[in-house]
MMTF fields as JSON, N, C-alpha, C and O atoms, coordinates in Angstrom:
{
  "mmtfVersion": "1.0.0",
  "mmtfProducer": "UNKNOWN",
  "numBonds": 347,
  "numAtoms": 348,
  "numGroups": 87,
  "numChains": 1,
  "numModels": 1,
  "chainsPerModel": [1],
  "groupsPerChain": [87],
  "chainIdList": ["A"],
  "bondAtomList": [4, 2, 8, 6, 12, 10, 16, 14, 20, 18, 24, 22, 28, 26, 32, 30, 36, 34, 40, 38, 44, 42, 48, 46, 52, 50, 56, 54, 60, 58, 64, 62, 68, 66, 72, 70, 76, 74, 80, 78, 84, 82, 88, 86, 92, 90, 96, 94, 100, 98, 104, 102, 108, 106, 112, 110, 116, 114, 120, 118, 124, 122, 128, 126, 132, 130, 136, 134, 140, 138, 144, 142, 148, 146, 152, 150, 156, 154, 160, 158, 164, 162, 168, 166, 172, 170, 176, 174, 180, 178, 184, 182, 188, 186, 192, 190, 196, 194, 200, 198, 204, 202, 208, 206, 212, 210, 216, 214, 220, 218, 224, 222, 228, 226, 232, 230, 236, 234, 240, 238, 244, 242, 248, 246, 252, 250, 256, 254, 260, 258, 264, 262, 268, 266, 272, 270, 276, 274, 280, 278, 284, 282, 288, 286, 292, 290, 296, 294, 300, 298, 304, 302, 308, 306, 312, 310, 316, 314, 320, 318, 324, 322, 328, 326, 332, 330, 336, 334, 340, 338, 344, 342],
  "bondOrderList": [1, 1, 1, 1, 1, 1, 1, 1, 1, 1, 1, 1, 1, 1, 1, 1, 1, 1, 1, 1, 1, 1, 1, 1, 1, 1, 1, 1, 1, 1, 1, 1, 1, 1, 1, 1, 1, 1, 1, 1, 1, 1, 1, 1, 1, 1, 1, 1, 1, 1, 1, 1, 1, 1, 1, 1, 1, 1, 1, 1, 1, 1, 1, 1, 1, 1, 1, 1, 1, 1, 1, 1, 1, 1, 1, 1, 1, 1, 1, 1, 1, 1, 1, 1, 1, 1],
  "groupList": [{"groupName": "MET", "atomNameList": ["N", "CA", "C", "O"], "elementList": ["N", "C", "C", "O"], "formalChargeList": [0, 0, 0, 0], "bondAtomList": [1, 0, 2, 1, 3, 2], "bondOrderList": [1, 1, 2], "singleLetterCode": "M", "chemCompType": "L-PEPTIDE LINKING"}, {"groupName": "ASN", "atomNameList": ["N", "CA", "C", "O"], "elementList": ["N", "C", "C", "O"], "formalChargeList": [0, 0, 0, 0], "bondAtomList": [1, 0, 2, 1, 3, 2], "bondOrderList": [1, 1, 2], "singleLetterCode": "N", "chemCompType": "L-PEPTIDE LINKING"}, {"groupName": "ARG", "atomNameList": ["N", "CA", "C", "O"], "elementList": ["N", "C", "C", "O"], "formalChargeList": [0, 0, 0, 0], "bondAtomList": [1, 0, 2, 1, 3, 2], "bondOrderList": [1, 1, 2], "singleLetterCode": "R", "chemCompType": "L-PEPTIDE LINKING"}, {"groupName": "THR", "atomNameList": ["N", "CA", "C", "O"], "elementList": ["N", "C", "C", "O"], "formalChargeList": [0, 0, 0, 0], "bondAtomList": [1, 0, 2, 1, 3, 2], "bondOrderList": [1, 1, 2], "singleLetterCode": "T", "chemCompType": "L-PEPTIDE LINKING"}, {"groupName": "LEU", "atomNameList": ["N", "CA", "C", "O"], "elementList": ["N", "C", "C", "O"], "formalChargeList": [0, 0, 0, 0], "bondAtomList": [1, 0, 2, 1, 3, 2], "bondOrderList": [1, 1, 2], "singleLetterCode": "L", "chemCompType": "L-PEPTIDE LINKING"}, {"groupName": "VAL", "atomNameList": ["N", "CA", "C", "O"], "elementList": ["N", "C", "C", "O"], "formalChargeList": [0, 0, 0, 0], "bondAtomList": [1, 0, 2, 1, 3, 2], "bondOrderList": [1, 1, 2], "singleLetterCode": "V", "chemCompType": "L-PEPTIDE LINKING"}, {"groupName": "GLU", "atomNameList": ["N", "CA", "C", "O"], "elementList": ["N", "C", "C", "O"], "formalChargeList": [0, 0, 0, 0], "bondAtomList": [1, 0, 2, 1, 3, 2], "bondOrderList": [1, 1, 2], "singleLetterCode": "E", "chemCompType": "L-PEPTIDE LINKING"}, {"groupName": "ALA", "atomNameList": ["N", "CA", "C", "O"], "elementList": ["N", "C", "C", "O"], "formalChargeList": [0, 0, 0, 0], "bondAtomList": [1, 0, 2, 1, 3, 2], "bondOrderList": [1, 1, 2], "singleLetterCode": "A", "chemCompType": "L-PEPTIDE LINKING"}, {"groupName": "GLN", "atomNameList": ["N", "CA", "C", "O"], "elementList": ["N", "C", "C", "O"], "formalChargeList": [0, 0, 0, 0], "bondAtomList": [1, 0, 2, 1, 3, 2], "bondOrderList": [1, 1, 2], "singleLetterCode": "Q", "chemCompType": "L-PEPTIDE LINKING"}, {"groupName": "ILE", "atomNameList": ["N", "CA", "C", "O"], "elementList": ["N", "C", "C", "O"], "formalChargeList": [0, 0, 0, 0], "bondAtomList": [1, 0, 2, 1, 3, 2], "bondOrderList": [1, 1, 2], "singleLetterCode": "I", "chemCompType": "L-PEPTIDE LINKING"}, {"groupName": "GLY", "atomNameList": ["N", "CA", "C", "O"], "elementList": ["N", "C", "C", "O"], "formalChargeList": [0, 0, 0, 0], "bondAtomList": [1, 0, 2, 1, 3, 2], "bondOrderList": [1, 1, 2], "singleLetterCode": "G", "chemCompType": "PEPTIDE LINKING"}, {"groupName": "PRO", "atomNameList": ["N", "CA", "C", "O"], "elementList": ["N", "C", "C", "O"], "formalChargeList": [0, 0, 0, 0], "bondAtomList": [1, 0, 2, 1, 3, 2], "bondOrderList": [1, 1, 2], "singleLetterCode": "P", "chemCompType": "L-PEPTIDE LINKING"}, {"groupName": "PHE", "atomNameList": ["N", "CA", "C", "O"], "elementList": ["N", "C", "C", "O"], "formalChargeList": [0, 0, 0, 0], "bondAtomList": [1, 0, 2, 1, 3, 2], "bondOrderList": [1, 1, 2], "singleLetterCode": "F", "chemCompType": "L-PEPTIDE LINKING"}, {"groupName": "TRP", "atomNameList": ["N", "CA", "C", "O"], "elementList": ["N", "C", "C", "O"], "formalChargeList": [0, 0, 0, 0], "bondAtomList": [1, 0, 2, 1, 3, 2], "bondOrderList": [1, 1, 2], "singleLetterCode": "W", "chemCompType": "L-PEPTIDE LINKING"}, {"groupName": "HIS", "atomNameList": ["N", "CA", "C", "O"], "elementList": ["N", "C", "C", "O"], "formalChargeList": [0, 0, 0, 0], "bondAtomList": [1, 0, 2, 1, 3, 2], "bondOrderList": [1, 1, 2], "singleLetterCode": "H", "chemCompType": "L-PEPTIDE LINKING"}, {"groupName": "TYR", "atomNameList": ["N", "CA", "C", "O"], "elementList": ["N", "C", "C", "O"], "formalChargeList": [0, 0, 0, 0], "bondAtomList": [1, 0, 2, 1, 3, 2], "bondOrderList": [1, 1, 2], "singleLetterCode": "Y", "chemCompType": "L-PEPTIDE LINKING"}, {"groupName": "LYS", "atomNameList": ["N", "CA", "C", "O"], "elementList": ["N", "C", "C", "O"], "formalChargeList": [0, 0, 0, 0], "bondAtomList": [1, 0, 2, 1, 3, 2], "bondOrderList": [1, 1, 2], "singleLetterCode": "K", "chemCompType": "L-PEPTIDE LINKING"}, {"groupName": "CYS", "atomNameList": ["N", "CA", "C", "O"], "elementList": ["N", "C", "C", "O"], "formalChargeList": [0, 0, 0, 0], "bondAtomList": [1, 0, 2, 1, 3, 2], "bondOrderList": [1, 1, 2], "singleLetterCode": "C", "chemCompType": "L-PEPTIDE LINKING"}, {"groupName": "SER", "atomNameList": ["N", "CA", "C", "O"], "elementList": ["N", "C", "C", "O"], "formalChargeList": [0, 0, 0, 0], "bondAtomList": [1, 0, 2, 1, 3, 2], "bondOrderList": [1, 1, 2], "singleLetterCode": "S", "chemCompType": "L-PEPTIDE LINKING"}],
  "groupTypeList": [0, 1, 2, 3, 4, 5, 6, 4, 7, 8, 7, 0, 9, 7, 7, 4, 10, 4, 11, 6, 12, 4, 13, 6, 11, 7, 5, 5, 14, 7, 7, 15, 5, 8, 1, 4, 7, 15, 3, 16, 12, 4, 11, 16, 7, 3, 11, 15, 8, 16, 13, 14, 10, 17, 16, 11, 1, 5, 7, 14, 4, 14, 6, 12, 10, 7, 11, 5, 13, 5, 4, 18, 8, 10, 8, 14, 9, 9, 2, 16, 0, 4, 11, 16, 18, 8, 17],
  "groupIdList": [1, 2, 3, 4, 5, 6, 7, 8, 9, 10, 11, 12, 13, 14, 15, 16, 17, 18, 19, 20, 21, 22, 23, 24, 25, 26, 27, 28, 29, 30, 31, 32, 33, 34, 35, 36, 37, 38, 39, 40, 41, 42, 43, 44, 45, 46, 47, 48, 49, 50, 51, 52, 53, 54, 55, 56, 57, 58, 59, 60, 61, 62, 63, 64, 65, 66, 67, 68, 69, 70, 71, 72, 73, 74, 75, 76, 77, 78, 79, 80, 81, 82, 83, 84, 85, 86, 87],
  "secStructList": [7, 2, 2, 2, 2, 2, 2, 2, 2, 2, 2, 2, 2, 2, 2, 2, 6, 7, 7, 4, 4, 4, 2, 2, 2, 2, 2, 2, 2, 2, 2, 2, 2, 2, 2, 2, 1, 7, 7, 1, 1, 1, 6, 6, 1, 7, 2, 2, 2, 2, 2, 2, 1, 1, 7, 7, 7, 7, 6, 6, 7, 7, 7, 6, 6, 7, 7, 7, 7, 3, 3, 7, 7, 7, 7, 7, 1, 7, 7, 6, 6, 1, 7, 1, 3, 3, 7],
  "xCoordList": [4.332, 3.658, 4.646, 4.207, 5.926, 6.816, 6.672, 6.678, 6.55, 6.415, 5.097, 5.047, 4.051, 2.759, 2.853, 2.384, 3.443, 3.538, 4.433, 4.105, 5.544, 6.366, 5.637, 5.753, 4.861, 4.059, 2.959, 2.705, 2.296, 1.393, 1.988, 1.426, 3.147, 3.874, 4.302, 4.172, 4.776, 5.188, 4.019, 4.156, 2.812, 1.68, 1.239, 0.912, 1.222, 0.895, 1.811, 1.342, 3.107, 4.069, 3.902, 3.878, 3.796, 3.601, 2.331, 2.306, 1.24, -0.032, -0.116, -0.853, 0.612, 0.633, 1.796, 1.89, 2.706, 3.836, 4.806, 5.413, 4.908, 5.664, 7.188, 7.436, 8.136, 9.522, 9.746, 9.03, 10.829, 11.101, 11.538, 11.362, 12.117, 12.574, 11.488, 11.771, 10.225, 9.084, 8.626, 7.525, 9.526, 9.109, 8.871, 7.919, 9.706, 9.521, 8.163, 7.445, 7.747, 6.389, 5.308, 4.249, 5.537, 4.525, 4.279, 3.146, 5.458, 5.329, 4.654, 3.896, 4.937, 4.395, 2.891, 2.102, 2.511, 1.043, 0.355, -0.781, 1.009, 0.418, 0.218, -0.82, 1.228, 1.015, -0.07, -0.822, -0.192, -1.242, -2.598, -3.483, -2.739, -4.062, -4.427, -5.59, -3.374, -3.578, -4.109, -5.025, -3.565, -3.975, -5.433, -6.104, -5.905, -7.262, -8.344, -9.544, -7.816, -8.696, -8.969, -8.197, -10.095, -10.478, -9.561, -9.083, -9.34, -8.491, -9.28, -10.348, -8.769, -9.388, -9.245, -10.118, -8.198, -7.924, -8.822, -9.223, -9.155, -10.082, -11.254, -11.291, -12.239, -13.287, -14.254, -14.898, -14.342, -15.35, -14.698, -15.4, -13.404, -12.737, -11.446, -10.9, -10.958, -9.689, -8.553, -8.814, -7.284, -6.235, -6.279, -6.044, -6.583, -6.656, -7.741, -7.511, -8.886, -9.941, -9.462, -9.671, -8.817, -8.317, -7.286, -7.302, -6.468, -5.402, -5.985, -5.628, -6.859, -7.259, -8.674, -9.066, -9.444, -10.74, -11.828, -12.909, -11.585, -12.636, -12.416, -11.315, -13.495, -13.34, -12.508, -12.596, -11.667, -10.824, -11.566, -12.541, -11.148, -11.693, -10.858, -9.677, -11.438, -10.715, -11.022, -10.764, -11.579, -11.97, -10.696, -10.729, -9.613, -8.376, -7.572, -6.58, -7.907, -7.172, -7.303, -8.375, -6.218, -6.123, -5.561, -4.882, -5.819, -5.139, -3.698, -3.212, -2.922, -1.46, -1.107, -1.654, -0.246, 0.115, -0.652, -0.411, -1.58, -2.403, -1.504, -0.581, -1.793, -1.024, -1.067, -2.081, 0.015, 0.178, 0.848, 1.526, 0.646, 1.383, 2.482, 2.214, 3.713, 4.835, 5.215, 5.44, 5.271, 5.557, 7.048, 7.877, 7.38, 8.738, 9.282, 8.752, 10.357, 10.873, 12.101, 12.659, 12.456, 13.72, 13.704, 14.762, 12.526, 12.548, 12.921, 12.206, 14.09, 14.608, 14.138, 14.12, 13.754, 13.191, 11.754, 11.092, 11.162, 9.77, 9.146, 9.339, 8.416, 7.681, 6.294, 6.01, 5.414, 4.033, 3.27, 2.519, 3.489, 2.618, 3.207, 2.539, 4.362, 4.902, 4.321, 4.058, 4.16, 3.615, 4.6, 5.814, 4.07, 4.801, 4.85, 5.385, 4.283, 4.346, 4.368, 4.076, 4.721, 4.813, 4.172, 4.181, 3.632, 2.905, 3.879, 3.492],
  "yCoordList": [10.426, 9.818, 8.679, 7.621, 8.977, 7.98, 6.645, 5.575, 6.718, 5.437, 4.765, 3.55, 5.556, 4.983, 4.281, 3.149, 4.905, 4.333, 3.04, 2.072, 3.037, 1.874, 0.748, -0.39, 1.018, -0.009, -0.617, -1.822, 0.32, -0.179, -1.096, -2.135, -0.679, -1.399, -2.841, -3.868, -2.869, -4.091, -5.002, -6.204, -4.467, -5.281, -5.856, -7.04, -5.063, -5.597, -6.705, -7.747, -6.515, -7.529, -8.824, -9.929, -8.681, -9.857, -10.536, -11.766, -9.812, -10.476, -11.287, -12.269, -10.878, -11.568, -12.481, -13.159, -12.509, -13.352, -13.031, -13.907, -11.704, -11.229, -11.092, -10.969, -11.112, -10.888, -9.493, -8.563, -9.357, -8.044, -6.953, -5.768, -7.343, -6.394, -5.52, -4.54, -5.906, -5.094, -4.005, -3.463, -3.71, -2.694, -1.335, -0.659, -0.881, 0.426, 0.532, 1.487, -0.38, -0.252, -0.334, 0.274, -1.054, -1.135, 0.164, 0.545, 0.872, 2.185, 3.241, 4.093, 3.161, 3.995, 3.76, 4.705, 2.501, 2.177, 2.588, 3.06, 2.421, 2.861, 4.391, 4.882, 5.122, 6.585, 6.988, 7.916, 6.347, 6.649, 6.431, 7.284, 5.272, 4.93, 5.868, 6.22, 6.269, 7.197, 8.476, 9.06, 8.948, 10.304, 10.222, 11.248, 9.045, 8.897, 8.598, 8.525, 8.434, 8.031, 9.211, 10.167, 9.108, 10.209, 10.117, 9.04, 11.223, 11.326, 11.967, 12.533, 11.884, 12.499, 13.982, 14.72, 14.431, 15.867, 16.526, 17.676, 15.789, 16.23, 15.304, 14.427, 15.433, 14.498, 14.473, 13.455, 15.519, 15.631, 15.646, 15.856, 15.433, 15.449, 14.644, 14.49, 14.138, 13.486, 14.444, 15.52, 14.099, 14.976, 15.279, 16.414, 14.254, 14.39, 15.482, 16.347, 15.431, 16.451, 17.82, 18.735, 18.003, 19.286, 19.854, 21.04, 19.018, 19.424, 19.657, 20.661, 18.829, 18.934, 19.53, 19.909, 19.627, 20.287, 19.361, 19.845, 18.036, 17.089, 15.738, 15.435, 14.907, 13.627, 12.731, 12.759, 11.901, 10.955, 9.836, 9.343, 9.404, 8.238, 7.004, 6.927, 6.077, 4.898, 3.634, 2.518, 3.849, 2.584, 1.862, 0.663, 2.557, 1.91, 1.218, 0.57, 1.302, 0.651, -0.881, -1.423, -1.538, -3.005, -3.349, -2.529, -4.54, -5.009, -5.118, -5.6, -4.657, -4.776, -6.255, -7.034, -6.649, -8.074, -8.879, -10.08, -8.278, -9.084, -9.559, -8.86, -10.779, -11.335, -10.395, -9.745, -10.316, -9.449, -10.246, -11.236, -9.788, -10.348, -9.377, -8.177, -9.819, -9.025, -9.268, -10.401, -8.213, -8.373, -8.677, -7.957, -9.644, -10.072, -9.131, -9.094, -8.332, -7.334, -7.999, -8.991, -7.433, -7.874, -9.145, -9.685, -9.661, -10.84, -10.54, -9.869, -11.085, -10.785, -11.802, -11.539, -12.968, -14.001, -13.885, -14.017, -13.641, -13.509, -14.919, -15.673, -15.224, -16.516, -16.311, -16.039, -16.431, -16.003, -16.628, -15.954, -17.912, -18.707, -18.789, -19.351, -18.282, -18.311, -17.067, -15.99, -17.314, -16.254, -15.027, -15.206, -13.851, -12.652, -12.036, -10.944, -12.754, -12.26, -13.501, -14.616, -13.267, -14.341, -13.908, -12.729, -14.862, -14.554, -14.623, -14.404],
  "zCoordList": [15.197, 13.99, 13.399, 12.947, 13.444, 12.912, 13.677, 13.069, 14.934, 15.783, 15.359, 15.168, 15.217, 14.841, 13.528, 13.408, 12.524, 11.186, 11.183, 10.498, 11.941, 12.074, 12.713, 12.258, 13.786, 14.456, 13.565, 13.577, 12.76, 11.837, 10.789, 10.443, 10.293, 9.228, 9.889, 9.223, 11.115, 11.767, 11.902, 11.673, 12.283, 12.435, 11.084, 11.007, 10.041, 8.703, 8.274, 7.816, 8.407, 8.01, 8.878, 8.336, 10.138, 11.076, 10.778, 10.738, 10.559, 10.324, 9.01, 8.922, 8.056, 6.768, 6.563, 5.54, 7.546, 7.423, 6.269, 5.654, 6.017, 4.883, 5.35, 6.55, 4.459, 4.775, 5.221, 4.85, 6.085, 6.716, 5.738, 6.023, 4.567, 3.638, 3.018, 2.33, 3.283, 2.753, 3.735, 3.634, 4.693, 5.679, 5.037, 5.427, 4.046, 3.469, 2.783, 3.078, 1.88, 1.278, 2.335, 2.174, 3.394, 4.449, 5.176, 5.469, 5.474, 6.03, 5.106, 5.57, 3.87, 2.855, 2.774, 2.759, 2.723, 2.692, 4.014, 3.987, 5.13, 6.4, 6.436, 6.88, 5.963, 5.926, 4.96, 5.258, 3.827, 2.855, 3.514, 3.452, 4.144, 4.731, 5.868, 6.069, 6.62, 7.789, 7.231, 7.809, 6.11, 5.548, 5.02, 4.915, 4.7, 4.238, 5.317, 5.054, 6.531, 7.651, 8.571, 8.648, 9.264, 10.22, 11.446, 11.803, 12.052, 13.253, 14.377, 14.143, 15.59, 16.788, 16.685, 17.142, 16.113, 15.967, 14.952, 15.128, 13.854, 12.786, 12.758, 11.894, 13.656, 13.759, 12.534, 12.279, 11.836, 10.741, 9.352, 8.363, 9.244, 8.001, 8.1, 9.193, 6.995, 6.965, 6.641, 6.101, 6.949, 6.568, 5.072, 4.657, 4.261, 2.798, 2.482, 1.637, 3.151, 2.846, 3.145, 2.347, 4.28, 4.715, 3.666, 3.335, 3.209, 2.238, 0.905, 0.29, 0.376, -1.05, -1.167, -2.271, -0.099, -0.139, -0.691, -1.027, -0.798, -1.29, -0.629, -0.168, -0.583, -0.014, -0.835, -2.062, -0.19, -0.918, -1.572, -1.005, -2.754, -3.403, -2.995, -3.332, -2.3, -1.845, -2.612, -2.161, -3.782, -4.656, -5.093, -5.371, -5.153, -5.698, -4.6, -4.935, -3.369, -2.326, -2.358, -2.627, -2.086, -1.999, -0.681, -0.063, -0.219, 1.041, 0.894, -0.129, 1.951, 1.87, 1.827, 2.608, 0.974, 0.914, -0.054, -0.176, -0.764, -1.734, -2.858, -3.275, -3.351, -4.493, -5.633, -5.885, -6.321, -7.589, -8.644, -8.367, -9.938, -11.033, -11.368, -11.425, -11.596, -11.92, -13.422, -13.848, -14.15, -15.616, -15.77, -15.213, -16.455, -16.712, -17.75, -18.861, -17.44, -18.359, -19.071, -18.601, -20.15, -20.872, -21.619, -21.943, -21.916, -22.71, -24.165, -24.908, -24.52, -25.893, -26.883, -28.086, -26.402, -27.291, -27.383, -26.354, -28.549, -28.694, -28.753, -29.706, -27.726, -27.672, -27.268, -26.101, -28.195, -28.119, -26.928, -26.223, -26.741, -25.819, -24.37, -23.502, -24.09, -22.785, -21.95, -22.485, -20.661, -19.828, -19.844, -19.931, -19.762, -19.732, -18.328, -18.137, -17.349, -15.972, -15.066, -15.497, -13.811, -12.883, -11.557, -11.203, -10.854, -9.574, -8.42, -7.273]
}
């Protein structure tokens, strides 16, 4: 399974042209998606379903590498009209 997750992460990083230092979040995302997906071993349920007893809600999932806004922390000067996050 480790090899599968690393190969999925490599594919996600390569497909999106992301920097290599994002390998850890890519592996975490790959493992999360794998647990929500059907497998050959469990054809009628996902690993999540077997563990929790209910179908997973995937409404919160976003594509790996999607643009995000990062909140700028530690602004000591209060300036109302300046952006508080950066893309």
